[in-house]
N, C-alpha and C positions, 0 to 999 in steps of 0.2 A: 586545470582542464581548459581546453580551448575549443571554440566552435568556429570553423572556418579559419580565418587569419586573425580574428579579434579575440582577446581574452573575454571570457564570459564569467561573471562573478557567481552565477548560480551553480551550486555544487551538487554532486550526486552522493554516492557512498554505499550503495548496496553491493555487497560481494556475494556472488552465487556460491552456494555450498550444497552440492547434490549428494543425496544418500539414498541408495535403492531401498533401504529399510523404510523410507517415508511412504512407500506404496502400501505398506501395512496399516498406515494411519490416514487413509484417504477419507475425505469428507463424504458422508453418506448423503445420497440424493434425498431431497425432501419433496413431498407432494405439494404442488402449488395450485390452488384453486384457479379455474379459468378467470374468475373475476379479479384476482390479484395481479394486476399488470404493472403497478408502480409502487415504490416505497422509498422514502427518504428518512434516514435515521438522523435525529437531531444531535448535533455536536455542541457540547457546552464549551464555550470559549471560541474565539475567532481563529482564523488561520495563523499558524505559527511561522516563524522565519528562521531557517537554519543558517542563514547568512553565508559566510565564507567557509563553513565547516563541511565535513563529509559525514554528517550525523543524521542523514535522512531517516535511517532505520529507527533511531531513538525518537525523532520528532513524530514519525508516523505512529509509533507505539504510544507516545504520550497522548496523542489525540484519540487513539483507539480506546484508551482507558476512560476518556471523558465523553465518549459518544454513547448514546442510548443503544440498547435497552438497559444495560447495566452501566451506571455512571460511577466511576471511582475518582478519588482524589490522588493524583500521582504522588508517590512518596519521594521521587527524585526529580531534579531538574533534568531537561533533556541531555545536557552535556554529561551529567552524572550517570544517567541511564546508558548513554553511549559507552562510557568507560566500563560499566558493568558488563555490557554486551561483549566488548572486546575481551574481557577476562574469561568469558565463557564460550567464545566462538571457536572456530576450527583452526585458527592460525596462532602460532606462538608470538608472544610479545604483545604490544599495544602501541597506539600512536605515541611517538613518531615512527615506530618500526614499519607500520603500514597504515593506510587510511581506510575507513569504512568498516562494516561488519555485516553479519548475515541476519536474515529474517528469523532463522531458527534460533540464533543466539538471543534475540529479543524475547521470544516466547519462552525460552529457558529461564531467563531472568524473571519474567512475569509469573511463571509457575513457581520458581524458587521463593519468590517474595509474596506468594499467597493471593495473587489476583486471579489466577486461572487454575483449573484442575487438570486440563489436558489441552492439546492443540492438534489440529488436523489440517490436511492439505487438499487443494483443488488444483487441477491442471487444465481445465477447459472452461469456456465461457458459460456453458449451460449450468454447470455446477455452481459457478460464482453467482449467476443470475438467480438461481433458486434460493441460495442462502441469503442473498441481499433482500429478496422479496419477502422472505418468511422469518429470518432469524436475527440478523444483525450485520454490522460492518465487517470488513476484512482488510488485512494488510496485504498489499500486493508488492512483489519485487520483480521487476522486469528490466530488460534493456531500455535505454532512453535514447531516442534518435533525434536527429536534427529538427524534424518537424514537430517534435513534442515539446520543444522549449517554449513555443508561443502558440496558444490556441488560435484556431482560425476565427473568422468573424461570427461563426455560429457557436463558438465555444468548444469546438472539438479539437482533439489532438490526434496526430496520425503517425504511424510507425514507418515513416519514409525517411530516406537519407541515411547518412552515416550514424552508426551507434557510437555514443560517447561514454558508455559504461552502464552500470546498473543503478537503478533508483528505486527507492521504496516510498510508497504513498498509500493513502487510505481510501478504500472504496466505501462510500457512505450511502449509496442508493442505486436504484436501477429502474428503468422504464422499458418494458418489453415492446411497447408500441412507439417508442421515440423514433421519428424519422431522422435519418442520418444523411449528411450531404453526399455520401457516395452511393445513395440509392437504397441502402440496406435499412433494416428496421431493428431497433433494439439497441440500448446503450446503457452504460453504467456511469454513475457520477463519482468523480474522484475529488479528494481534498489533498492539495499539495502542501509543501512546507516552505514556500518561497514568498510568504506574506500575502496579504489581501490584495496587493497590487497586481498579482499574477492572475491571468485568466478572469473568471467571473467571481470576484471576491475570494480568490485563492482556489477556485474550483474549475473543473472542466468536464466535458463529456468525452467518453471513449466508446466507439461502436463495438458491438459484440464481435464483429469480424476482426477488428484490430486487436481486441483483447485475446481472442483465440490465437492469433498469430504470435503475439507476444508470449503467451503462456507456452506455446509450442517451442519457441526459441529460448529455452532455458529460463522460463518464467515460473512464478509460483504465487499462489494465493493461500494465505494462512488464516485460520479461524480458531478461536479457543472457546472453551466453556468457561465463561467469565463469572466470577462471584464477587459479591460486595465485600470488600476488605474492611475489616474493623479499623477505625482511625487509631 
């Protein structure tokens, strides 16, 4: 993957895989009290680093398992989880036949292995905001554009510039009253898989306006009913 004319070591790896049947499994809207305007879900363990791999989906899934309110101990290392995702995803073969995998494949593996009972989808920022404020974290899969590689001085990433492919990352919080540099209000907090040196200790803000645009452009947000898995 290159950005501009210089090689960029930070890899992506989310492959979009759309299925009209997902509409039957849409996330149900939740009622959010007016007093609940912000929430941040504690993540056990620091930011991970996918390095030179295309395993962002597996890294996001690993941290999904270790983030409250249900904290599990992953049974696979991220590279092992990635291979399991490729075995269950929508494309024949596995790496090196192709790179990356789908968010759906991740949740298929987690369901198969007893971490979740079901998974559902959201396609707009308001649904994502409600879930983050009331229920728990979410795995996002979206395009990743040039201005998303490096957060701005305020810690925000922006969906501007050329798209360099798909990326998966974890949404770990939301603030409905967060002022954004573009003049809008409301943002989500994301945890990336490019180590703690990226952004604000591996984290960044994304305005609800940006999130809505990304979800409209072939993006997805997935949430599961997670259960505590026996050791």
